[in-house]
A tleap script that builds the chain and sets N, CA, C and O, in Angstrom:
source leaprc.protein.ff14SB
mol = sequence {
  NMET THR ASP CYS VAL PHE CYS LYS ILE VAL
  ALA ARG ASP ILE PRO ALA THR VAL VAL TYR
  GLU ASP GLU ASP ILE LEU ALA PHE GLU ASP
  GLN ASN PRO GLN THR PRO VAL HIE THR LEU
  ILE ILE PRO LYS GLN HIE TYR SER SER ILE
  SER ASP ASP ILE PRO PRO GLU LEU LEU GLY
  LYS LEU PHE SER LYS VAL LYS GLU VAL ALA
  LYS ILE LYS GLY VAL GLU GLU SER GLY TYR
  ARG VAL ILE VAL ASN LYS GLY LYS ASP GLY
  ARG GLN THR VAL PHE HIE LEU HIE VAL HIE
  ILE LEU GLY GLY ILE LYS LEU PRO ILE PHE
  VAL GLY PRO ALA CASP
}
set mol.1.N position { -7.376 -56.265 18.495 }
set mol.1.CA position { -7.286 -56.176 17.043 }
set mol.1.C position { -7.787 -57.490 16.454 }
set mol.1.O position { -7.184 -58.540 16.672 }
set mol.2.N position { -8.852 -57.436 15.734 }
set mol.2.CA position { -9.453 -58.660 15.208 }
set mol.2.C position { -8.699 -59.239 14.022 }
set mol.2.O position { -8.854 -60.423 13.724 }
set mol.3.N position { -7.883 -58.437 13.333 }
set mol.3.CA position { -7.157 -58.953 12.173 }
set mol.3.C position { -5.692 -59.248 12.469 }
set mol.3.O position { -4.955 -59.600 11.548 }
set mol.4.N position { -5.247 -59.124 13.691 }
set mol.4.CA position { -3.854 -59.343 14.074 }
set mol.4.C position { -3.625 -60.830 14.362 }
set mol.4.O position { -4.290 -61.415 15.216 }
set mol.5.N position { -2.681 -61.428 13.642 }
set mol.5.CA position { -2.412 -62.855 13.807 }
set mol.5.C position { -1.945 -63.172 15.233 }
set mol.5.O position { -2.309 -64.215 15.777 }
set mol.6.N position { -1.150 -62.295 15.844 }
set mol.6.CA position { -0.688 -62.574 17.201 }
set mol.6.C position { -1.823 -62.436 18.212 }
set mol.6.O position { -1.871 -63.184 19.188 }
set mol.7.N position { -2.730 -61.499 17.993 }
set mol.7.CA position { -3.908 -61.395 18.866 }
set mol.7.C position { -4.761 -62.656 18.745 }
set mol.7.O position { -5.345 -63.111 19.729 }
set mol.8.N position { -4.833 -63.215 17.546 }
set mol.8.CA position { -5.575 -64.470 17.343 }
set mol.8.C position { -4.889 -65.633 18.049 }
set mol.8.O position { -5.561 -66.543 18.534 }
set mol.9.N position { -3.556 -65.616 18.112 }
set mol.9.CA position { -2.833 -66.648 18.872 }
set mol.9.C position { -3.129 -66.487 20.357 }
set mol.9.O position { -3.382 -67.476 21.044 }
set mol.10.N position { -3.102 -65.256 20.862 }
set mol.10.CA position { -3.422 -65.001 22.271 }
set mol.10.C position { -4.835 -65.509 22.585 }
set mol.10.O position { -5.061 -66.108 23.636 }
set mol.11.N position { -5.785 -65.268 21.670 }
set mol.11.CA position { -7.175 -65.688 21.871 }
set mol.11.C position { -7.387 -67.183 21.630 }
set mol.11.O position { -8.482 -67.702 21.850 }
set mol.12.N position { -6.344 -67.866 21.182 }
set mol.12.CA position { -6.380 -69.292 20.853 }
set mol.12.C position { -7.251 -69.591 19.639 }
set mol.12.O position { -7.758 -70.703 19.490 }
set mol.13.N position { -7.421 -68.598 18.774 }
set mol.13.CA position { -8.118 -68.801 17.508 }
set mol.13.C position { -7.186 -69.421 16.470 }
set mol.13.O position { -7.644 -70.046 15.514 }
set mol.14.N position { -5.885 -69.247 16.660 }
set mol.14.CA position { -4.858 -69.841 15.806 }
set mol.14.C position { -3.943 -70.635 16.731 }
set mol.14.O position { -3.506 -70.115 17.757 }
set mol.15.N position { -3.645 -71.892 16.382 }
set mol.15.CA position { -2.776 -72.686 17.265 }
set mol.15.C position { -1.328 -72.208 17.222 }
set mol.15.O position { -0.861 -71.675 16.215 }
set mol.16.N position { -0.644 -72.408 18.316 }
set mol.16.CA position { 0.778 -72.097 18.425 }
set mol.16.C position { 1.380 -73.013 19.482 }
set mol.16.O position { 0.682 -73.490 20.377 }
set mol.17.N position { 2.672 -73.250 19.367 }
set mol.17.CA position { 3.389 -74.026 20.376 }
set mol.17.C position { 3.865 -73.054 21.447 }
set mol.17.O position { 4.857 -72.348 21.268 }
set mol.18.N position { 3.147 -73.032 22.553 }
set mol.18.CA position { 3.415 -72.085 23.636 }
set mol.18.C position { 4.584 -72.586 24.482 }
set mol.18.O position { 4.638 -73.753 24.870 }
set mol.19.N position { 5.511 -71.682 24.754 }
set mol.19.CA position { 6.704 -71.976 25.543 }
set mol.19.C position { 6.556 -71.419 26.959 }
set mol.19.O position { 7.018 -72.026 27.925 }
set mol.20.N position { 5.910 -70.262 27.071 }
set mol.20.CA position { 5.729 -69.586 28.358 }
set mol.20.C position { 4.466 -68.740 28.282 }
set mol.20.O position { 4.137 -68.182 27.235 }
set mol.21.N position { 3.761 -68.655 29.412 }
set mol.21.CA position { 2.581 -67.788 29.465 }
set mol.21.C position { 2.335 -67.343 30.892 }
set mol.21.O position { 2.483 -68.112 31.842 }
set mol.22.N position { 1.952 -66.069 31.018 }
set mol.22.CA position { 1.421 -65.555 32.268 }
set mol.22.C position { 0.279 -64.606 31.915 }
set mol.22.O position { -0.179 -64.599 30.772 }
set mol.23.N position { -0.182 -63.815 32.859 }
set mol.23.CA position { -1.350 -62.971 32.597 }
set mol.23.C position { -1.096 -61.871 31.561 }
set mol.23.O position { -2.043 -61.378 30.948 }
set mol.24.N position { 0.166 -61.479 31.357 }
set mol.24.CA position { 0.491 -60.378 30.453 }
set mol.24.C position { 1.291 -60.767 29.214 }
set mol.24.O position { 1.268 -60.056 28.209 }
set mol.25.N position { 1.997 -61.892 29.283 }
set mol.25.CA position { 3.005 -62.254 28.287 }
set mol.25.C position { 2.716 -63.644 27.720 }
set mol.25.O position { 2.247 -64.535 28.429 }
set mol.26.N position { 3.004 -63.811 26.428 }
set mol.26.CA position { 2.921 -65.118 25.790 }
set mol.26.C position { 4.193 -65.316 24.961 }
set mol.26.O position { 4.598 -64.426 24.213 }
set mol.27.N position { 4.811 -66.473 25.099 }
set mol.27.CA position { 5.980 -66.830 24.281 }
set mol.27.C position { 5.637 -68.097 23.521 }
set mol.27.O position { 5.096 -69.048 24.085 }
set mol.28.N position { 5.958 -68.100 22.232 }
set mol.28.CA position { 5.622 -69.250 21.389 }
set mol.28.C position { 6.634 -69.388 20.267 }
set mol.28.O position { 7.381 -68.458 19.966 }
set mol.29.N position { 6.647 -70.557 19.659 }
set mol.29.CA position { 7.584 -70.851 18.581 }
set mol.29.C position { 7.191 -70.101 17.315 }
set mol.29.O position { 6.014 -70.041 16.957 }
set mol.30.N position { 8.186 -69.529 16.640 }
set mol.30.CA position { 7.963 -68.864 15.356 }
set mol.30.C position { 7.568 -69.921 14.327 }
set mol.30.O position { 8.164 -70.997 14.277 }
set mol.31.N position { 6.570 -69.615 13.512 }
set mol.31.CA position { 6.097 -70.559 12.496 }
set mol.31.C position { 7.031 -70.653 11.296 }
set mol.31.O position { 6.916 -71.581 10.495 }
set mol.32.N position { 7.954 -69.706 11.163 }
set mol.32.CA position { 8.927 -69.703 10.077 }
set mol.32.C position { 10.319 -69.495 10.680 }
set mol.32.O position { 10.936 -68.449 10.477 }
set mol.33.N position { 10.813 -70.496 11.425 }
set mol.33.CA position { 12.049 -70.294 12.180 }
set mol.33.C position { 13.261 -70.040 11.293 }
set mol.33.O position { 13.445 -70.688 10.263 }
set mol.34.N position { 14.083 -69.083 11.715 }
set mol.34.CA position { 15.304 -68.732 11.001 }
set mol.34.C position { 16.526 -69.423 11.592 }
set mol.34.O position { 17.584 -69.462 10.964 }
set mol.35.N position { 16.384 -69.966 12.791 }
set mol.35.CA position { 17.443 -70.699 13.484 }
set mol.35.C position { 16.792 -71.872 14.215 }
set mol.35.O position { 15.567 -71.911 14.336 }
set mol.36.N position { 17.589 -72.834 14.708 }
set mol.36.CA position { 16.980 -73.961 15.427 }
set mol.36.C position { 16.094 -73.533 16.598 }
set mol.36.O position { 15.065 -74.154 16.862 }
set mol.37.N position { 16.496 -72.475 17.293 }
set mol.37.CA position { 15.639 -71.879 18.322 }
set mol.37.C position { 15.196 -70.522 17.800 }
set mol.37.O position { 16.019 -69.638 17.566 }
set mol.38.N position { 13.893 -70.364 17.620 }
set mol.38.CA position { 13.333 -69.082 17.189 }
set mol.38.C position { 11.983 -68.947 17.885 }
set mol.38.O position { 10.959 -69.448 17.419 }
set mol.39.N position { 12.023 -68.263 18.998 }
set mol.39.CA position { 10.850 -68.104 19.849 }
set mol.39.C position { 10.486 -66.632 19.916 }
set mol.39.O position { 11.364 -65.770 19.967 }
set mol.40.N position { 9.197 -66.347 19.916 }
set mol.40.CA position { 8.695 -64.979 19.997 }
set mol.40.C position { 8.074 -64.747 21.365 }
set mol.40.O position { 7.405 -65.625 21.910 }
set mol.41.N position { 8.297 -63.574 21.911 }
set mol.41.CA position { 7.677 -63.164 23.173 }
set mol.41.C position { 6.857 -61.924 22.870 }
set mol.41.O position { 7.370 -60.955 22.310 }
set mol.42.N position { 5.583 -61.953 23.240 }
set mol.42.CA position { 4.686 -60.835 22.951 }
set mol.42.C position { 3.917 -60.425 24.207 }
set mol.42.O position { 3.690 -61.244 25.097 }
set mol.43.N position { 3.519 -59.152 24.273 }
set mol.43.CA position { 2.521 -58.791 25.278 }
set mol.43.C position { 1.167 -59.284 24.780 }
set mol.43.O position { 0.897 -59.233 23.580 }
set mol.44.N position { 0.330 -59.750 25.664 }
set mol.44.CA position { -0.998 -60.203 25.245 }
set mol.44.C position { -1.840 -59.035 24.747 }
set mol.44.O position { -2.650 -59.192 23.834 }
set mol.45.N position { -1.652 -57.881 25.339 }
set mol.45.CA position { -2.357 -56.689 24.871 }
set mol.45.C position { -1.703 -56.212 23.582 }
set mol.45.O position { -0.481 -56.270 23.446 }
set mol.46.N position { -2.501 -55.748 22.648 }
set mol.46.CA position { -1.974 -55.338 21.352 }
set mol.46.C position { -1.279 -53.981 21.412 }
set mol.46.O position { -1.849 -52.980 21.845 }
set mol.47.N position { -0.030 -53.990 20.962 }
set mol.47.CA position { 0.735 -52.783 20.670 }
set mol.47.C position { 1.358 -53.034 19.313 }
set mol.47.O position { 1.927 -54.103 19.089 }
set mol.48.N position { 1.267 -52.089 18.413 }
set mol.48.CA position { 1.740 -52.304 17.044 }
set mol.48.C position { 3.248 -52.433 16.943 }
set mol.48.O position { 3.752 -53.206 16.130 }
set mol.49.N position { 3.975 -51.681 17.765 }
set mol.49.CA position { 5.436 -51.709 17.676 }
set mol.49.C position { 6.056 -51.211 18.973 }
set mol.49.O position { 5.358 -50.784 19.893 }
set mol.50.N position { 7.361 -51.274 19.026 }
set mol.50.CA position { 8.123 -50.801 20.176 }
set mol.50.C position { 7.947 -49.298 20.386 }
set mol.50.O position { 8.233 -48.787 21.469 }
set mol.51.N position { 7.476 -48.583 19.352 }
set mol.51.CA position { 7.299 -47.133 19.451 }
set mol.51.C position { 5.948 -46.717 20.019 }
set mol.51.O position { 5.709 -45.529 20.235 }
set mol.52.N position { 5.061 -47.681 20.265 }
set mol.52.CA position { 3.770 -47.341 20.864 }
set mol.52.C position { 3.967 -46.878 22.304 }
set mol.52.O position { 5.047 -47.035 22.873 }
set mol.53.N position { 2.930 -46.316 22.880 }
set mol.53.CA position { 2.971 -45.836 24.258 }
set mol.53.C position { 2.733 -47.026 25.196 }
set mol.53.O position { 1.639 -47.210 25.728 }
set mol.54.N position { 3.769 -47.811 25.378 }
set mol.54.CA position { 3.696 -49.038 26.176 }
set mol.54.C position { 4.044 -48.693 27.618 }
set mol.54.O position { 5.053 -48.033 27.865 }
set mol.55.N position { 3.230 -49.126 28.573 }
set mol.55.CA position { 3.571 -48.856 29.967 }
set mol.55.C position { 4.963 -49.425 30.295 }
set mol.55.O position { 5.255 -50.571 29.953 }
set mol.56.N position { 5.813 -48.638 30.948 }
set mol.56.CA position { 7.179 -49.097 31.239 }
set mol.56.C position { 7.231 -50.423 31.984 }
set mol.56.O position { 8.121 -51.239 31.743 }
set mol.57.N position { 6.278 -50.641 32.891 }
set mol.57.CA position { 6.292 -51.897 33.645 }
set mol.57.C position { 6.010 -53.099 32.747 }
set mol.57.O position { 6.564 -54.175 32.971 }
set mol.58.N position { 5.159 -52.932 31.735 }
set mol.58.CA position { 4.894 -54.032 30.799 }
set mol.58.C position { 6.097 -54.271 29.896 }
set mol.58.O position { 6.465 -55.418 29.639 }
set mol.59.N position { 6.707 -53.201 29.416 }
set mol.59.CA position { 7.893 -53.331 28.578 }
set mol.59.C position { 9.023 -54.005 29.365 }
set mol.59.O position { 9.732 -54.859 28.833 }
set mol.60.N position { 9.181 -53.623 30.613 }
set mol.60.CA position { 10.181 -54.260 31.470 }
set mol.60.C position { 9.890 -55.731 31.680 }
set mol.60.O position { 10.801 -56.559 31.651 }
set mol.61.N position { 8.638 -56.056 31.889 }
set mol.61.CA position { 8.264 -57.457 32.085 }
set mol.61.C position { 8.522 -58.264 30.818 }
set mol.61.O position { 9.013 -59.391 30.882 }
set mol.62.N position { 8.187 -57.681 29.662 }
set mol.62.CA position { 8.407 -58.361 28.388 }
set mol.62.C position { 9.884 -58.745 28.244 }
set mol.62.O position { 10.204 -59.890 27.923 }
set mol.63.N position { 10.768 -57.793 28.480 }
set mol.63.CA position { 12.202 -58.066 28.324 }
set mol.63.C position { 12.756 -58.900 29.471 }
set mol.63.O position { 13.749 -59.603 29.286 }
set mol.64.N position { 12.143 -58.841 30.647 }
set mol.64.CA position { 12.631 -59.660 31.758 }
set mol.64.C position { 12.373 -61.142 31.519 }
set mol.64.O position { 13.018 -61.984 32.144 }
set mol.65.N position { 11.451 -61.476 30.635 }
set mol.65.CA position { 11.143 -62.876 30.337 }
set mol.65.C position { 12.104 -63.490 29.327 }
set mol.65.O position { 12.088 -64.704 29.121 }
set mol.66.N position { 12.944 -62.668 28.693 }
set mol.66.CA position { 13.885 -63.191 27.697 }
set mol.66.C position { 14.784 -64.257 28.309 }
set mol.66.O position { 14.927 -65.340 27.743 }
set mol.67.N position { 15.385 -63.970 29.445 }
set mol.67.CA position { 16.291 -64.926 30.086 }
set mol.67.C position { 15.560 -66.223 30.436 }
set mol.67.O position { 16.094 -67.313 30.231 }
set mol.68.N position { 14.349 -66.106 30.958 }
set mol.68.CA position { 13.575 -67.282 31.347 }
set mol.68.C position { 13.231 -68.148 30.131 }
set mol.68.O position { 13.348 -69.372 30.183 }
set mol.69.N position { 12.808 -67.510 29.046 }
set mol.69.CA position { 12.474 -68.253 27.834 }
set mol.69.C position { 13.734 -68.869 27.225 }
set mol.69.O position { 13.703 -70.008 26.761 }
set mol.70.N position { 14.839 -68.126 27.223 }
set mol.70.CA position { 16.103 -68.682 26.721 }
set mol.70.C position { 16.512 -69.915 27.521 }
set mol.70.O position { 17.021 -70.883 26.956 }
set mol.71.N position { 16.293 -69.882 28.817 }
set mol.71.CA position { 16.602 -71.037 29.658 }
set mol.71.C position { 15.694 -72.215 29.307 }
set mol.71.O position { 16.163 -73.345 29.177 }
set mol.72.N position { 14.408 -71.953 29.156 }
set mol.72.CA position { 13.459 -73.002 28.773 }
set mol.72.C position { 13.880 -73.647 27.456 }
set mol.72.O position { 13.781 -74.863 27.291 }
set mol.73.N position { 14.354 -72.818 26.518 }
set mol.73.CA position { 14.742 -73.306 25.189 }
set mol.73.C position { 16.148 -73.891 25.150 }
set mol.73.O position { 16.559 -74.422 24.118 }
set mol.74.N position { 16.893 -73.808 26.248 }
set mol.74.CA position { 18.205 -74.427 26.333 }
set mol.74.C position { 19.336 -73.643 25.708 }
set mol.74.O position { 20.374 -74.216 25.378 }
set mol.75.N position { 19.157 -72.329 25.537 }
set mol.75.CA position { 20.216 -71.517 24.920 }
set mol.75.C position { 20.789 -70.455 25.859 }
set mol.75.O position { 21.621 -69.649 25.443 }
set mol.76.N position { 20.358 -70.446 27.101 }
set mol.76.CA position { 20.838 -69.401 28.012 }
set mol.76.C position { 22.353 -69.451 28.169 }
set mol.76.O position { 22.997 -68.402 28.162 }
set mol.77.N position { 22.932 -70.614 28.309 }
set mol.77.CA position { 24.374 -70.742 28.521 }
set mol.77.C position { 25.169 -70.560 27.229 }
set mol.77.O position { 26.213 -69.908 27.239 }
set mol.78.N position { 24.696 -71.123 26.125 }
set mol.78.CA position { 25.450 -71.075 24.865 }
set mol.78.C position { 25.363 -69.712 24.188 }
set mol.78.O position { 26.280 -69.310 23.471 }
set mol.79.N position { 24.275 -69.011 24.414 }
set mol.79.CA position { 24.090 -67.685 23.834 }
set mol.79.C position { 22.950 -67.631 22.842 }
set mol.79.O position { 22.520 -68.649 22.300 }
set mol.80.N position { 22.476 -66.433 22.620 }
set mol.80.CA position { 21.327 -66.202 21.748 }
set mol.80.C position { 21.306 -64.741 21.352 }
set mol.80.O position { 22.023 -63.915 21.917 }
set mol.81.N position { 20.481 -64.439 20.378 }
set mol.81.CA position { 20.311 -63.059 19.920 }
set mol.81.C position { 18.876 -62.638 20.219 }
set mol.81.O position { 17.940 -63.426 20.080 }
set mol.82.N position { 18.723 -61.381 20.631 }
set mol.82.CA position { 17.406 -60.799 20.906 }
set mol.82.C position { 17.198 -59.678 19.902 }
set mol.82.O position { 18.033 -58.784 19.767 }
set mol.83.N position { 16.068 -59.738 19.198 }
set mol.83.CA position { 15.790 -58.755 18.151 }
set mol.83.C position { 14.360 -58.240 18.304 }
set mol.83.O position { 13.433 -59.003 18.574 }
set mol.84.N position { 14.204 -56.934 18.124 }
set mol.84.CA position { 12.890 -56.320 17.986 }
set mol.84.C position { 12.928 -55.515 16.693 }
set mol.84.O position { 13.692 -54.558 16.576 }
set mol.85.N position { 12.115 -55.897 15.737 }
set mol.85.CA position { 12.023 -55.161 14.478 }
set mol.85.C position { 10.937 -54.103 14.602 }
set mol.85.O position { 9.931 -54.309 15.280 }
set mol.86.N position { 11.150 -52.953 13.932 }
set mol.86.CA position { 10.158 -51.879 13.964 }
set mol.86.C position { 9.964 -51.340 12.558 }
set mol.86.O position { 10.906 -50.841 11.942 }
set mol.87.N position { 8.761 -51.440 12.061 }
set mol.87.CA position { 8.403 -50.857 10.774 }
set mol.87.C position { 8.864 -51.675 9.578 }
set mol.87.O position { 9.629 -52.632 9.698 }
set mol.88.N position { 8.372 -51.262 8.429 }
set mol.88.CA position { 8.664 -51.965 7.182 }
set mol.88.C position { 10.160 -52.055 6.904 }
set mol.88.O position { 10.666 -53.139 6.615 }
set mol.89.N position { 10.875 -50.937 6.984 }
set mol.89.CA position { 12.313 -50.952 6.724 }
set mol.89.C position { 13.088 -51.718 7.790 }
set mol.89.O position { 14.197 -52.185 7.531 }
set mol.90.N position { 12.523 -51.851 8.974 }
set mol.90.CA position { 13.135 -52.638 10.034 }
set mol.90.C position { 12.780 -54.110 9.954 }
set mol.90.O position { 13.140 -54.890 10.836 }
set mol.91.N position { 12.072 -54.494 8.897 }
set mol.91.CA position { 11.677 -55.882 8.624 }
set mol.91.C position { 10.600 -56.414 9.569 }
set mol.91.O position { 10.498 -57.622 9.783 }
set mol.92.N position { 9.801 -55.513 10.130 }
set mol.92.CA position { 8.669 -55.971 10.929 }
set mol.92.C position { 7.599 -56.454 9.975 }
set mol.92.O position { 7.168 -55.705 9.098 }
set mol.93.N position { 7.162 -57.697 10.130 }
set mol.93.CA position { 6.142 -58.256 9.239 }
set mol.93.C position { 4.801 -58.456 9.926 }
set mol.93.O position { 3.763 -58.467 9.264 }
set mol.94.N position { 4.809 -58.615 11.237 }
set mol.94.CA position { 3.570 -58.680 12.013 }
set mol.94.C position { 3.564 -57.455 12.910 }
set mol.94.O position { 4.470 -57.264 13.721 }
set mol.95.N position { 2.546 -56.632 12.762 }
set mol.95.CA position { 2.503 -55.359 13.479 }
set mol.95.C position { 1.804 -55.503 14.827 }
set mol.95.O position { 0.781 -54.881 15.111 }
set mol.96.N position { 2.418 -56.360 15.635 }
set mol.96.CA position { 2.116 -56.554 17.053 }
set mol.96.C position { 3.494 -56.690 17.680 }
set mol.96.O position { 4.270 -57.558 17.280 }
set mol.97.N position { 3.808 -55.855 18.648 }
set mol.97.CA position { 5.124 -55.874 19.271 }
set mol.97.C position { 5.536 -57.302 19.602 }
set mol.97.O position { 4.778 -58.045 20.226 }
set mol.98.N position { 6.737 -57.681 19.182 }
set mol.98.CA position { 7.265 -58.997 19.527 }
set mol.98.C position { 8.782 -58.970 19.595 }
set mol.98.O position { 9.453 -58.230 18.874 }
set mol.99.N position { 9.294 -59.800 20.483 }
set mol.99.CA position { 10.726 -59.960 20.697 }
set mol.99.C position { 11.104 -61.330 20.157 }
set mol.99.O position { 10.489 -62.334 20.517 }
set mol.100.N position { 12.118 -61.373 19.292 }
set mol.100.CA position { 12.631 -62.642 18.777 }
set mol.100.C position { 13.775 -63.111 19.661 }
set mol.100.O position { 14.640 -62.315 20.025 }
set mol.101.N position { 13.792 -64.388 20.008 }
set mol.101.CA position { 14.957 -65.031 20.604 }
set mol.101.C position { 15.444 -66.036 19.567 }
set mol.101.O position { 14.731 -66.972 19.207 }
set mol.102.N position { 16.679 -65.825 19.092 }
set mol.102.CA position { 17.283 -66.683 18.074 }
set mol.102.C position { 18.498 -67.369 18.663 }
set mol.102.O position { 19.318 -66.730 19.323 }
set mol.103.N position { 18.619 -68.656 18.431 }
set mol.103.CA position { 19.776 -69.379 18.946 }
set mol.103.C position { 19.804 -70.812 18.456 }
set mol.103.O position { 19.114 -71.191 17.509 }
set mol.104.N position { 20.624 -71.587 19.130 }
set mol.104.CA position { 20.777 -72.990 18.765 }
set mol.104.C position { 21.885 -73.229 17.754 }
set mol.104.O position { 22.186 -74.378 17.430 }
set mol.105.N position { 22.496 -72.162 17.252 }
set mol.105.CA position { 23.652 -72.223 16.353 }
set mol.105.C position { 24.523 -71.013 16.657 }
set mol.105.O position { 24.088 -70.071 17.320 }
set mol.106.N position { 25.763 -71.048 16.164 }
set mol.106.CA position { 26.591 -69.848 16.241 }
set mol.106.C position { 26.065 -68.889 15.185 }
set mol.106.O position { 26.111 -69.187 13.991 }
set mol.107.N position { 25.575 -67.759 15.616 }
set mol.107.CA position { 24.915 -66.823 14.716 }
set mol.107.C position { 25.937 -66.006 13.924 }
set mol.107.O position { 26.984 -65.627 14.450 }
set mol.108.N position { 25.625 -65.743 12.665 }
set mol.108.CA position { 26.545 -64.946 11.860 }
set mol.108.C position { 26.520 -63.470 12.281 }
set mol.108.O position { 25.552 -62.988 12.870 }
set mol.109.N position { 27.590 -62.787 11.965 }
set mol.109.CA position { 27.647 -61.350 12.187 }
set mol.109.C position { 27.039 -60.684 10.958 }
set mol.109.O position { 27.382 -61.034 9.829 }
set mol.110.N position { 26.154 -59.744 11.168 }
set mol.110.CA position { 25.557 -59.012 10.064 }
set mol.110.C position { 26.617 -58.067 9.515 }
set mol.110.O position { 27.146 -57.235 10.253 }
set mol.111.N position { 26.936 -58.186 8.222 }
set mol.111.CA position { 28.029 -57.396 7.657 }
set mol.111.C position { 27.628 -56.509 6.491 }
set mol.111.O position { 28.474 -55.791 5.958 }
set mol.112.N position { 26.387 -56.534 6.084 }
set mol.112.CA position { 26.010 -55.710 4.952 }
set mol.112.C position { 24.514 -55.617 4.805 }
set mol.112.O position { 23.770 -56.241 5.562 }
set mol.113.N position { 24.069 -54.848 3.841 }
set mol.113.CA position { 22.630 -54.664 3.659 }
set mol.113.C position { 21.949 -55.946 3.188 }
set mol.113.O position { 22.505 -56.722 2.410 }
set mol.114.N position { 20.752 -56.139 3.674 }
set mol.114.CA position { 19.923 -57.254 3.227 }
set mol.114.C position { 19.131 -56.775 2.009 }
set mol.114.O position { 18.499 -55.720 2.044 }
set mol.115.N position { 19.170 -57.540 0.964 }
set mol.115.CA position { 18.452 -57.209 -0.287 }
set mol.115.C position { 19.100 -56.034 -0.939 }
set mol.115.O position { 18.656 -55.593 -1.998 }
savepdb mol mol.pdb
quit
């Protein structure tokens, strides 16, 4: 996808602070962090959302890297939140599948509608 910001990060057309990389997966710091630790994990291949026809082995690999990235970021022991947003109402803003790792603080409990 030539207009996808995450595809441009994978291609190194846009700079990012890379935390982890292998042949299929890239993890990097969110440019608009919501918590002290806010890292994104993406498949290098473009999939618009979690609802795409993603090969199970790639989806498994994507989620298997959460623990490793959390350890790299120093939040594995203290705890963290893992989020995947899907669609406009789910607050997905970049339409390339991505997993958020949020941590570094005691996270609040979501108790009501946003907006």
